[in-house]
C-alpha positions as YAML, in Angstrom:
chain: A
units: angstrom
residues:
- id: 1
  name: UNK
  ca: [-39.67, -3.81, -3.81]
- id: 2
  name: UNK
  ca: [-38.96, -7.38, -4.91]
- id: 3
  name: UNK
  ca: [-36.61, -9.48, -2.73]
- id: 4
  name: UNK
  ca: [-34.86, -10.75, -5.86]
- id: 5
  name: UNK
  ca: [-34.42, -7.29, -7.34]
- id: 6
  name: UNK
  ca: [-34.09, -4.74, -4.55]
- id: 7
  name: UNK
  ca: [-34.23, -1.07, -5.45]
- id: 8
  name: UNK
  ca: [-30.88, 0.48, -4.54]
- id: 9
  name: UNK
  ca: [-30.77, 3.37, -2.15]
- id: 10
  name: UNK
  ca: [-29.58, 6.31, -4.23]
- id: 11
  name: UNK
  ca: [-27.43, 7.56, -1.34]
- id: 12
  name: UNK
  ca: [-25.49, 4.29, -1.56]
- id: 13
  name: UNK
  ca: [-25.10, 4.77, -5.32]
- id: 14
  name: UNK
  ca: [-23.74, 8.29, -4.75]
- id: 15
  name: UNK
  ca: [-21.39, 7.19, -1.99]
- id: 16
  name: UNK
  ca: [-20.07, 4.29, -4.07]
- id: 17
  name: UNK
  ca: [-18.92, 6.82, -6.68]
- id: 18
  name: UNK
  ca: [-16.98, 9.07, -4.30]
- id: 19
  name: UNK
  ca: [-16.16, 7.14, -1.14]
- id: 20
  name: UNK
  ca: [-12.74, 5.75, -0.46]
- id: 21
  name: UNK
  ca: [-9.77, 6.93, 1.50]
- id: 22
  name: UNK
  ca: [-8.35, 8.83, -1.46]
- id: 23
  name: UNK
  ca: [-11.20, 9.66, -3.85]
- id: 24
  name: UNK
  ca: [-12.51, 12.75, -2.02]
- id: 25
  name: UNK
  ca: [-8.95, 14.03, -1.58]
- id: 26
  name: UNK
  ca: [-8.14, 13.56, -5.27]
- id: 27
  name: UNK
  ca: [-11.43, 15.16, -6.31]
- id: 28
  name: UNK
  ca: [-10.87, 18.21, -4.11]
- id: 29
  name: UNK
  ca: [-7.29, 18.60, -5.37]
- id: 30
  name: UNK
  ca: [-8.50, 18.59, -8.98]
- id: 31
  name: UNK
  ca: [-11.43, 20.89, -8.19]
- id: 32
  name: UNK
  ca: [-9.36, 23.45, -6.30]
- id: 33
  name: UNK
  ca: [-6.01, 23.05, -8.03]
- id: 34
  name: UNK
  ca: [-7.03, 22.37, -11.60]
- id: 35
  name: UNK
  ca: [-5.48, 19.90, -14.01]
- id: 36
  name: UNK
  ca: [-2.72, 17.73, -12.59]
- id: 37
  name: UNK
  ca: [-0.29, 15.17, -13.89]
- id: 38
  name: UNK
  ca: [-0.03, 11.78, -12.19]
- id: 39
  name: UNK
  ca: [3.30, 12.72, -10.62]
- id: 40
  name: UNK
  ca: [1.80, 15.92, -9.17]
- id: 41
  name: UNK
  ca: [-1.05, 13.97, -7.57]
- id: 42
  name: UNK
  ca: [1.45, 11.46, -6.19]
- id: 43
  name: UNK
  ca: [3.58, 14.29, -4.76]
- id: 44
  name: UNK
  ca: [0.51, 15.88, -3.15]
- id: 45
  name: UNK
  ca: [-0.42, 12.52, -1.59]
- id: 46
  name: UNK
  ca: [2.86, 10.90, -0.54]
- id: 47
  name: UNK
  ca: [1.13, 8.19, 1.53]
- id: 48
  name: UNK
  ca: [-0.77, 6.73, -1.43]
- id: 49
  name: UNK
  ca: [0.89, 3.98, -3.42]
- id: 50
  name: UNK
  ca: [1.28, 4.37, -7.16]
- id: 51
  name: UNK
  ca: [-1.01, 1.37, -7.67]
- id: 52
  name: UNK
  ca: [-3.74, 2.79, -5.42]
- id: 53
  name: UNK
  ca: [-3.55, 6.21, -7.08]
- id: 54
  name: UNK
  ca: [-3.92, 4.52, -10.47]
- id: 55
  name: UNK
  ca: [-6.92, 2.49, -9.26]
- id: 56
  name: UNK
  ca: [-8.64, 5.49, -7.69]
- id: 57
  name: UNK
  ca: [-8.14, 7.62, -10.81]
- id: 58
  name: UNK
  ca: [-9.49, 4.81, -13.03]
- id: 59
  name: UNK
  ca: [-12.58, 4.45, -10.86]
- id: 60
  name: UNK
  ca: [-13.18, 8.21, -10.90]
- id: 61
  name: UNK
  ca: [-12.72, 8.20, -14.67]
- id: 62
  name: UNK
  ca: [-15.21, 5.32, -15.05]
- id: 63
  name: UNK
  ca: [-17.73, 7.39, -13.06]
- id: 64
  name: UNK
  ca: [-17.20, 10.35, -15.47]
- id: 65
  name: UNK
  ca: [-15.94, 12.47, -12.58]
- id: 66
  name: UNK
  ca: [-12.35, 12.76, -13.81]
- id: 67
  name: UNK
  ca: [-11.04, 13.11, -17.34]
- id: 68
  name: UNK
  ca: [-7.74, 11.56, -18.42]
- id: 69
  name: UNK
  ca: [-5.97, 13.12, -21.39]
- id: 70
  name: UNK
  ca: [-2.98, 11.39, -22.98]
- id: 71
  name: UNK
  ca: [-0.76, 13.57, -25.16]
- id: 72
  name: UNK
  ca: [1.10, 11.90, -28.06]
- id: 73
  name: UNK
  ca: [4.57, 12.98, -26.96]
- id: 74
  name: UNK
  ca: [7.73, 11.29, -25.75]
- id: 75
  name: UNK
  ca: [8.03, 10.91, -22.84]
- id: 76
  name: UNK
  ca: [4.30, 10.26, -22.38]
- id: 77
  name: UNK
  ca: [2.30, 13.09, -20.86]
- id: 78
  name: UNK
  ca: [-0.99, 12.29, -19.09]
- id: 79
  name: UNK
  ca: [-3.15, 14.86, -17.33]
- id: 80
  name: UNK
  ca: [-6.16, 14.49, -15.06]
- id: 81
  name: UNK
  ca: [-8.87, 17.06, -14.57]
- id: 82
  name: UNK
  ca: [-12.33, 17.27, -13.09]
- id: 83
  name: UNK
  ca: [-15.11, 16.86, -15.64]
- id: 84
  name: UNK
  ca: [-18.06, 19.19, -15.97]
- id: 85
  name: UNK
  ca: [-20.14, 16.41, -14.42]
- id: 86
  name: UNK
  ca: [-17.57, 16.10, -11.63]
- id: 87
  name: UNK
  ca: [-18.03, 19.82, -10.91]
- id: 88
  name: UNK
  ca: [-21.55, 18.96, -9.79]
- id: 89
  name: UNK
  ca: [-19.93, 17.38, -6.72]
- id: 90
  name: UNK
  ca: [-18.57, 20.71, -5.45]
- id: 91
  name: UNK
  ca: [-21.56, 21.62, -3.24]
- id: 92
  name: UNK
  ca: [-21.84, 18.02, -2.03]
- id: 93
  name: UNK
  ca: [-18.15, 17.78, -1.10]
- id: 94
  name: UNK
  ca: [-18.28, 21.21, 0.56]
- id: 95
  name: UNK
  ca: [-21.30, 20.14, 2.61]
- id: 96
  name: UNK
  ca: [-19.56, 16.89, 3.55]
- id: 97
  name: UNK
  ca: [-16.43, 18.84, 4.53]
- id: 98
  name: UNK
  ca: [-18.43, 21.20, 6.72]
- id: 99
  name: UNK
  ca: [-20.36, 18.35, 8.32]
- id: 100
  name: UNK
  ca: [-17.13, 16.39, 8.89]
- id: 101
  name: UNK
  ca: [-15.52, 19.40, 10.56]
- id: 102
  name: UNK
  ca: [-18.55, 19.95, 12.82]
- id: 103
  name: UNK
  ca: [-18.73, 16.24, 13.61]
- id: 104
  name: UNK
  ca: [-15.04, 16.11, 14.48]
- id: 105
  name: UNK
  ca: [-15.45, 19.09, 16.81]
- id: 106
  name: UNK
  ca: [-18.49, 17.47, 18.40]
- id: 107
  name: UNK
  ca: [-16.66, 14.19, 18.97]
- id: 108
  name: UNK
  ca: [-13.65, 16.03, 20.44]
- id: 109
  name: UNK
  ca: [-15.95, 17.91, 22.81]
- id: 110
  name: UNK
  ca: [-17.68, 14.67, 23.80]
- id: 111
  name: UNK
  ca: [-14.31, 13.03, 24.47]
- id: 112
  name: UNK
  ca: [-13.24, 15.98, 26.68]
- id: 113
  name: UNK
  ca: [-16.49, 15.76, 28.63]
- id: 114
  name: UNK
  ca: [-16.03, 12.02, 29.15]
- id: 115
  name: UNK
  ca: [-12.46, 12.55, 30.32]
- id: 116
  name: UNK
  ca: [-13.62, 15.25, 32.75]
- id: 117
  name: UNK
  ca: [-16.21, 12.87, 34.22]
- id: 118
  name: UNK
  ca: [-13.63, 10.07, 34.53]
- id: 119
  name: UNK
  ca: [-11.12, 12.28, 36.38]
- id: 120
  name: UNK
  ca: [-13.59, 13.32, 39.07]
...
């Protein structure tokens, strides 16, 4: 490994593609719910701004994880769907979901134990 040209950790490369507050949520919504229009994604995620949703979708599209289809109609119709390549994330996202759930439970248990010790 050369100091001027470090070899990237592939885990970092993978995380860069899918990490963000909204990317995993958007990906799971497209994986489980199928094709969605922008307005549907916005409605499903009321706390995301229109600008942030646009940015997240563009980044996912650049990573070939999400496909954007524009229909030549008036008013404009744009749909987003998971790509075949994006489907390869399903087992990874499921594993991350399961780990996150277990981790959350572990941290809650740890917090309860600490509170029990403090109240003695």
